[in-house]
C-alpha positions as CSV (number, residue, x, y, z in Angstrom):
1,X,98.5,101.7,111.5
2,X,96.1,104.6,111.0
3,X,96.2,106.0,107.5
4,X,96.8,109.7,107.2
5,X,96.3,111.4,103.8
6,X,97.5,114.9,103.0
7,X,95.4,116.6,100.3
8,X,97.3,119.5,98.7
9,X,97.1,122.0,95.9
10,X,99.0,120.1,93.2
11,X,99.8,123.1,91.0
12,X,101.1,125.3,93.8
13,X,104.9,125.5,94.0
14,X,104.8,126.2,97.8
15,X,102.4,123.2,98.3
16,X,104.7,120.9,96.3
17,X,107.6,122.1,98.4
18,X,105.6,121.3,101.6
19,X,104.9,117.8,100.3
20,X,108.6,117.2,99.7
21,X,109.4,118.7,103.1
22,X,107.0,116.2,104.8
23,X,108.3,113.2,102.8
24,X,111.9,114.0,103.8
25,X,110.9,114.1,107.5
26,X,108.5,111.2,107.5
27,X,110.8,108.1,107.5
28,X,108.1,105.9,109.0
29,X,105.9,106.8,106.0
30,X,102.9,107.8,108.1
31,X,101.5,110.0,105.4
32,X,100.1,109.5,101.9
33,X,99.3,112.3,99.5
34,X,96.8,113.3,96.9
35,X,96.4,116.5,94.9
36,X,93.2,118.3,95.5
37,X,92.8,118.5,91.7
38,X,92.6,114.7,91.5
39,X,89.2,112.9,91.5
40,X,89.7,111.8,95.1
41,X,90.7,115.4,96.1
42,X,87.7,116.8,94.3
43,X,85.4,114.3,96.2
44,X,86.9,115.5,99.5
45,X,86.4,119.2,98.6
46,X,82.8,118.5,97.6
47,X,82.1,116.5,100.8
48,X,83.5,119.3,102.9
49,X,81.8,122.0,100.8
50,X,85.0,123.8,100.1
51,X,85.9,125.7,96.9
52,X,88.0,123.9,94.4
53,X,89.3,126.8,92.2
54,X,91.8,127.4,93.6
55,X,91.8,125.2,96.6
56,X,92.5,127.3,99.7
57,X,93.5,124.7,102.3
58,X,95.7,121.8,102.9
59,X,93.5,119.0,104.2
60,X,94.6,116.2,106.5
61,X,92.5,113.1,106.7
62,X,93.4,111.3,109.9
63,X,91.4,108.6,111.8
64,X,88.3,109.2,109.7
65,X,88.3,113.0,110.5
66,X,89.3,115.9,108.3
67,X,91.5,118.8,109.5
68,X,91.9,122.1,107.6
69,X,94.4,125.0,107.3
70,X,96.6,125.6,110.3
71,X,95.2,122.7,112.3
72,X,96.0,120.3,109.5
73,X,99.5,121.8,109.2
74,X,100.2,121.5,113.0
75,X,98.9,118.0,113.1
76,X,101.2,117.1,110.3
77,X,104.2,118.7,111.9
78,X,103.4,116.8,115.1
79,X,104.2,113.5,113.3
80,X,107.5,114.4,111.6
81,X,111.0,113.5,112.7
82,X,113.3,116.1,114.3
83,X,112.2,119.1,116.3
84,X,109.2,119.8,114.1
85,X,106.7,118.3,116.6
86,X,107.6,121.0,119.1
87,X,105.7,123.5,116.9
88,X,102.5,121.6,117.8
89,X,102.4,123.8,121.0
90,X,101.0,126.5,118.7
91,X,97.7,124.5,118.7
92,X,96.9,126.4,121.9
93,X,96.4,129.6,119.9
94,X,92.7,129.8,119.0
95,X,92.0,128.5,115.5
96,X,90.6,131.8,114.1
97,X,93.9,133.6,115.0
98,X,96.1,130.8,113.6
99,X,94.0,130.7,110.4
100,X,94.4,134.4,109.8
101,X,98.1,133.8,109.1
102,X,97.4,130.6,107.2
103,X,94.8,132.3,105.0
104,X,97.1,135.3,104.3
105,X,99.8,132.9,103.0
106,X,97.2,130.8,101.1
107,X,95.8,133.9,99.3
108,X,99.3,135.0,98.2
109,X,101.0,131.7,97.6
110,X,100.8,131.8,93.7
111,X,102.2,135.3,93.6
112,X,105.0,134.6,96.0
113,X,106.0,131.1,95.1
114,X,104.6,130.4,91.7
115,X,102.2,128.0,90.1
116,X,102.5,125.1,87.6
117,X,100.3,124.3,84.7
118,X,100.1,120.7,85.8
119,X,99.9,118.9,89.1
120,X,103.0,117.8,91.0
121,X,104.3,114.5,89.6
122,X,106.1,112.3,92.2
123,X,109.4,110.7,91.4
124,X,109.4,106.9,91.1
125,X,111.0,106.6,94.6
126,X,108.0,108.2,96.3
127,X,105.2,107.3,93.9
128,X,103.8,104.6,96.2
129,X,102.9,107.3,98.8
130,X,100.5,109.0,96.4
131,X,96.9,108.0,95.9
132,X,95.4,108.0,92.5
């Protein structure tokens, strides 16, 4: 099975909600997770030449490739249970247009949803899905 890793902003309340949302709709456990603030997350940000303070994108590592922003989000939704994969049709919208909306939310996420002083800590039930 191909490993898929979602790198997320571990101090962002919205991003932590997103991780919990994905876990609840991923019964086949296709995804693993790592905060962008972790050593592994920082390596990925550096390799992709992305800013790390604050991180501005969810990153999906899938099949040896990296996907950012709206493309990462849509590729994640495509693998979830329920009707969420239907939203993948939005991939036909050109990336710059999709990323305008994504970037607007990313810029305002702390103001709208809040921020923690420390990274999201997984519960014991889901800990094995998180990379160190």
